[in-house]
N, C-alpha and C positions, 0 to 999 in steps of 0.2 A: 503492499500499500504507500503511496506517495507521500511524503512531508508535505507540510505546507509550503517549507520553502522549495523543495524541490518541484513541487505545483506552481510555484509562482514563476521558474526558471522557463518551465514550458508556455505558460502563459504569456512571458514575455514577448515571445515569438510571435503570439498570433496578436495581442493587444498591450503592450507597456502599461496601460492604465488599467487592465483588469487582473487585481490580484487578491489573494486571500490572506495574505499575512505582511507581505512588504509595503511600507508606505513610500508613495510615490507622487510627483507633481509633474502636471503639463505646462509649459511655458504658453501662455495666452494671449499677451502681448508685450514688446519690448520698446523701450525708451531710453536713448540717451539724451540725457537733459544737461551734461555737460561733457569737455572734453576726455574727461577718464571715469565716467560714473555711468551706469547702464541699471536701469530698474525694469525689474521684470515682475510680470503680475504670473500667479501660478494659481493653478487649478489642483488641488491634494487628491489624492484617491479616498474613499469612504472610510480608510483607519484614521483619518486627522483628527484630532480632539480639539484643536483649538489652541489657542497661545493668550497669555498676558501680557497686555503691552510692556518692553525694555526685556522680554526672554529672547534668545537666539533658537535657529534651528541648525541643524546641520545637513547641507546640501552636496551630496555626492555626483560627480560626473567623471565618466571615460576619458582618457586623453593618452592617446596612442597606447590605446589597450590595459591601459593601467587604471582603476578606478582610486580617485583623489576625492576627500572630504573636507570642507572647510566651515567654519560657524558665521552664519548672517544673522541679524537682527531683521525680523519684519518691522516696515516703516509705515505700516497702515494701521488702521484703527482695528482693535481687537472684535469690534461689532461689526465688521463689514457683512453688509448682507448677502451676498452673493456667495459668500464661502472660500472664496478667494484670498490669498497672501501676495503682499507686494514687498519685493527685497530689492535694495540699492545697493548696488556693489560696485566699490572703486576699484579701477584698476591698477593695483600697486606696481610698481616698477618689476619687483622682482619675485609677485604672487602667481605662480601657476596657475590657480584657479580661476583666482579673478580676470588673469589677462585671457583667459581664455572664453568665461563667458563675456566678456566686454566685445570680443572679436566675433564668437561663433554663437551666442545664444539667438535664439529663432523662436517664432510661433510653432507649436508643435512639439518642440525637443522635449523630451521627458529625462525629467533626473531622479536621483533619489532623494529621500526626504526623509529626516527624523521627527518624533515629537518634540515639541517646545520644551526648553529647560531654561535654569537660570534665575538665581533670587534677584533681579534685578527689577523690580517693579513697584507701584504707588501701593500703599496699603490702602486697607478699607477701615474706619469710611477716611473720605478722601483728604488732606490736608486742607486747611482754610487757605494756604496760600503757597503754592508751588514756583518754584524758579529751575528751569531746564538749561542747563548748559551743555554745550557740545561742539566739537571742533572736528573738521575734516569728515571723513566716513564716520565718525560718534554721532554722525547726526541720526542715524537710523531709530535707534531705540527709543532717545527722547521724541523723534517726531511722532512715533506710535503713540507714546504716552500722550502728547499733544493731542491729535485726532482722537484719542480715545475718551478722553477729558471732555473734550467738546463733542463727541458723541452722547455722553453722559448729561450734557447741558451745566457743566460746571461753573458755578457762580463766584469763586472765589478769585482772588489775584492770581495772576499766572504772568511772568515772563518767560519768553524764549529766546536763550543769547547764544547765538553761533558765532563761530572763530573759522574764518576760509583766510586764505592769502588774499585774492580779491572779488572782487563781485560777477566775475566769470567762474567762479569755483565753488558757488555755492547751490547745491542742489535743490528742486524743489522751491526756487526761489518764487515762482509764480503763485505757488498754493500758499506758501506764508505769507505772502503780501495780501491775499484775498482774507485770509483767517484774519489778520490784522485789521483789515478794514470793517469786516462784519462784526466784530467783536469788543465792547469797550471797556471788558476787564483782562483784555488780552494785549500784550506788547511784544512784538515780535524786535529785536535788536541784531543787525550784523556789525560783527567786528571784522574790519579788514587788518591782518598784520604785513602785507606788500604793498598796499595801496591808501594812499594820503587822502584821496578824495572819494566821494561818496561813502553810505555806510552811515552808521550811526558813533561807531567808536574806532577808532585806531590803535594797532600796537598791540600787546599782549597783555594779558588779565593781569588786573592788580585790584586792589581794595577800590581805586577810584571806578573802574567800569564795573563794579559790584555796586556799590554806591548810584552810579548813575542809571544803571539797567533797573536797579529794583530795589528803592530804597527801602521797602519793607522787608528786605531779607534776612533778619535778624528773625523773625517770626514767622519764617518760611521754611518749607522742606526743601533741599535742593538736588537734584539727580544729574550725577554729571556723566557724561561719555565722551573721550578724545584722545588724541595723543600724548604720550607720555610729560611733554612739557606742559600742557595746557593742567594736565591732570596734577603737576608735582603744585603749579602754579596756584589753583584752586585751593587744593588740599594745605598749601603752607598758609594763605590768608584767612582760611577758617580755623587753623589752629592758633593763628594770632588772635583772631578774636574769640576763640574759646568755643566755636559753633562747631566743631567736630562731628557731635552728635546728630545734626541738621543737616549732615552731607552724605549722600547716598551714590554711588560712583560704579561704572562698569567700564573695566580698561580694555580698549582694542588693539593692544600691543602687547608681546609677550615681556616677560621680564627678563632681565640680560642675567646670563651667568658668569659671575666674575672670577676669570681664571688667576689663582693665585700661585707665588711663584713653588710654595709647598705642598700642591697636589702630588699625590704618589698613589702608588697602587696597580692594580691590574683589573679591568674590567672583562668577566667571563660571560658569553654569551652562551649558556648550556644549551639551547636547542640548535642553533647553528654549529657550536664547536668552535666560534671564534672566539679569539683572547686580544686584546689590547691593552697597551699602557693609557693609565687616565688621563686624559687631557684636561680634566676641570671644566669639562663643556655638559652640557643635560647628557642624560642617558640617549634620550630621542638621538640629539647630535651625534654623538659618538657611535651608535648602532649604523646611523647613516653612513657616517666617514668609514666604517668597517665594511660597507655593501650591503646592509640590510635594510629590510624596506617594512618596517613595523606600522601598523596603521596607526594614523591620527589625522585629529582635525583642526582644532585651533590654535594649538603649541601655546597655549598661554595656562594652561591649568584649568579649564571651565568646562570641557564636553566630556572628560573622560574615555574619549577614545583611545586614546595611546597607553592605557594600562596594563599593565605586565605584572608579574609575580618575582618579586625578590625574592631568591632563596636565600643569600646569606649577604653579610657587611651592615656596610652603614651608608645611608643617603641623607641628603639635606634638600628640604624643599624650599627652593630659591625664592617661592611666593612669600612664605611665613616665616622663613627663617629655621624651623624645625627641624632637628635631626631624628633620624628613625633607625634603630638597630637591629628591630625583631626580624626573623627570619621567615620566609614566605607568608609575605606580606604584598599585597597588593599597591602597587604604585604608579603614579605620574610620571611617565619617561620625561615629557615636556617640560616639567618643572624639578624636576630630582636632579640631584650632583653625586657622583660617587665620592664617600670620603676614607679613601684607602680601596683596600679590594672587595670588589662587588661582584656577585653572580647574578644574573637577571635571566628568565626565561625567553628570549627571543633566538 
């Protein structure tokens, strides 16, 4: 008797959108709003359970015969009435999947999809005031929050502060302008770091930008997503103001593994039989350098796609700073660096 996954492999040959267990999505519309972004409207299969604004999904595509998976946050409202989701993907220079989608996405293309995951969302009851801050591709989860609050008829103070290099780098600009024009309680603020004219603010985030964009910031809950420089700048300002508890964030860049001069030991990949000197990089990077191809998604410790069993040794989580010496422990390869000898099931 065929298993659900085996049956899905057969059905895929007939109609890739007919599945028993696998979750997939068909691209129904493609819109390239800026020079390096593409917005994809997707129709998920019947297994889709929806999402909360701010969460992410894993999208899988086949490139040169190999399936690659990456994490993207929906940019639409969680209440979209046609059951479809919208993803806005920025083509990063070194981004294999983002570049592929930017160049090759078309109507009718079917991709694999995961259920939504993540803890970055606005709790209920909704706060009396909301400040949304984003930069670059970090616009997607907070734009979803904005659209969701609009669909709920949110009546509190709400400011959307978005950072971009120039005006031409802002995706969804037309929709954001329309939202601001239609709602008295919502302010859309554009800050340009490489353009001195146009926009509302210029340069990088600081306390003066915060006071200008949302004078009521101290009584609001702030939701932040963007590149590391913006994230650290906002975190520092909020720490100086004693408002760390009001800042909630999602990072769209992987933490950096810092290679120190005292790293040592060997990394043993037990399933492949490969052994290498510990370079101080993450176990995912060291596995790839050894010619291995472990599955991964976000590369930043969010999606858990790269989880493998550490059979022995000590590792350090570069996101939390915590070390782990417990044997036969599942760890995330993308945020774990070896401390001395480590054996991992890859």
